[in-house]
N, C-alpha and C positions, 0 to 999 in steps of 0.2 A: 505493498500500499503505499503510496506516495506520500512523503511528509511535506505536506501544506505549511505548518507552520516556519518549517526551517529553520528553529530554535536550537537543536540538539548542538551541542558542544559551545554554544555561544554563553559569552562572558554577559552575565546581566547582575547589576547592581542592585541591592535591595535596601532601603532605608526606610524606616518605622516598627520592624518586628519588636511590639513591648509583649505581647504573651500568644496563647494559641488562637485566641480572639479578632487579633490585629487582622486589619485588611491586609494588611504586607504578609503576612503569612499563609493567607489564603490566596495572594499573587505566588508565595514560593513555592505553594505545594504542586499549586498549578505547572509552575515550571520545571520542579521536578518531574512529573510526568514526561514533561515536552524534552526533557534530555540536558537542560541547559546550566549552564556551569555558574554556580550562585556566591555574590560575592555581599556579604551581608556587615552592613555599619553599627555600631553602638552606640551610645552616649558617653554612661558611667560602668564602673566597673561591675556595679549590681546588674546593672541590664546583661552584659555579657555573660555573667552566672545563667541567665534566665533562658536567655540564645541559648548558650550549650545544652541546658537540660532538655530544651525543648527539641533541638536537633537530634538530642541523643534519643528520647525518649521516641521520637519518628524516627527513626531510623536512616537520617538525613547526614549529609556532611556538607560542608561548606565549602568553597575554595580558597577562600580567604574570609576572615574576619578583620575587620580594621575598625577603630576607635575615631569617629567624629561627630564633634558638636557643632550643627550648624546655625548656635549663635557666634559661631568665633572663625573668623575667615582663614585663619593659620590653620586652625585645625581641618578645614573643608580642602583646602590647600595639600597639607599635608597627606591626609587621606587619600587622595585621588592620586598626588604622585607615589603614592604606596603599591596602590589599584594597578597603577602603570606600571609600573616598576617590576610587579609580580605577577601577573595576569597578561600584560600587553594591552592587547587592543580591548574596549569597552563595545560593547553592541547594544546594551540598555540599560535604563534606571527605573526604579521603579523610586516614586519618591512618596511617601506617606507619612509625612510629621507634619505634626499640625499640635498648637500647644496654647491657652491662655489662661492666665490667673482665676484660681476657682472664683475669685469674689467678683472677679469683670463676667462671672456669665450667670449672676443670680441679679434679680431685681431687674429693676430698669437701665436699660442702656446709655439713658441720658448720663448714668450714673459711673460710666467707663474712667477710670483713671487714665489720665494720660501715659504713665508708665504701664500701665497693663495695655494701653491699645497700641503702643509701642511694642511691647515685646510680642503682643500675638501676630500683629504685622511681619517683624525679623524671622519669630520663629515656623510662621506658616506660609507665608509669601516670600518674604525676601530668601529664603534659604534656596527657591528654586532659582531663583536667578543666580546664585553664588556655585550652587552646584553644578548647573549646567556650563558655567562660564569655566570653572577646575576641570572638567568631566570631558568639555569637547576638544582639547589634545589630544585624548586618546579615544575619542571617537573616529577613528581615521577610516572607517569603511561605512562611515554613517552610521544609522542607528536612530531606535526610538526611546524616547523620555515618556513618560506618565506618571502624571501626580494624581491626588484624590481629592475631589470637591464635594459637594452638597449642594441640595438645593437653596441651603439657606443662604447661597452667596448670588443669589438673584430674587429672593422672595424673602420677605420681615417672617423670620420662624421665631414664634416666643420663646425666649428661653437661648436660643442660640447666638443673641447679640451681640459681642465684638468677633466671636467667632464667625460668624458672616460675613463681618464687612472684612476680614484677612483672606477670606475665602474669593468675595469678589476680588481681592486685588489678586489674588491667584490664577484665577480664572483670564483675568487681564492679562496678568505676566504670559500665559499659556499664548496669548495669540501674537504679544511683540516678541518671544522670544522666538517663534515660528520664523518670523522675519530673518532674524536673524542668524539661525541654524539651517533655515533650510540650503541656503548655497551651498553647504557642506553635506546635504544631505541627509543632515539628521533631523524627525521629526517630532515635535510636540506634541501630547493632548491631556488631556484631563477626562478621568472618571469621575461623574456624579452619579456616585452611590446612593442607594437609599438607604432608608434607617436598619442600622444593625447594630446588637449589643457588645461593642467594641468598649474598652477602657475608656476610649475618649469620650463614649455616648453618655457616660456616668455622671459627666459634670453637665449635660442638659437638663434642668428640670423638669420640661414638656415631654421627655423622651418617650416614657408609655403612652402619652397620650398621642403621641407622632406614627408611633405603631397601629395603634388602633385605628387612627384616621387613615393612615394607606391601607390597609386593611377591609375597610370600607368602602374606599373612593379608588383605590388603583383599578385601571381595567382589567388587571390580574389578580384580583382581590385577597391579595397573599403580598409578605412581603420580601424581599430577594435576602438570599443567603451570600456567605463570605465568599462559597466555591463557586458563585455565579459569578460575581465580581472579579474574582480571581480568572476566571476564563476569559471575559471578556477583555480583561487587562495584558492576559499574552495573549490574544489577537490584537490587541494595538500594538505590542513590541514585537507583533511577527511579520513577515513578508506580506502577509493576508491584506495588510493594512497600509500598503507602501505607498499608496496616493491621497494618505489622507494626514491631516497636519493644521495645529489651530484649532481644534477642535473641541468642545464639551459633549462627550460619551456619555447617555443618560443609561443607567441599570438600576431601575426604581419602579418595577413593574408599570411602567407608564404612568406613573406617578406623575411627573410634571406636565403631561399635557392637559391635566383635569383643570378647567375653570372654576 
């Protein structure tokens, strides 16, 4: 049977695995099935321990694991220099990194602190720009970058607050980065995933309400799974989507179309 994905033996960087419920872990599982070589990044030593445990429990191995603090330009540069030195060409990147202070996800958006706003933007949006810049020299064969977004980027979702604004900036960054990266045959797209019980979702007070609303209103009358998001992500990393860039791809049971 022909390998339509053409991801076997490709070097893919996965950023943002926090636990087995992470969207990034769902992508990693799909990539393992496709035969890709996976490079993981982590921020703190305790994160490394959790990642190694997750890999061991699932009988998976990593091509490489490197430390990368996306709030620090030198750390990002050092991480991709190490990746480039040890694995050579980077064929794809999964950017699944987002964070906001818990106090800025509670109450009214108008009360967002200046520092909290800047932190959410830096971590959740600017990090994509910095990662793309440092990875680009090693994407010599072209490739694909995929980041994770949510409907709160374009609609006001109660409780999503500053993260919604950060995701709006992230989606706009995808479009502008596509202009810069396209001439090097590097594509960049965002997956706007439906509500899934991740670690990040715990900070959204209205999350359970959102889940029920999707089940009631979405055309498919259900919430999406981590596996479904993972499978669409590898399609966007693969040769199948070679003509697509600068797009926001919805994996949300069709909920985004509802008026």
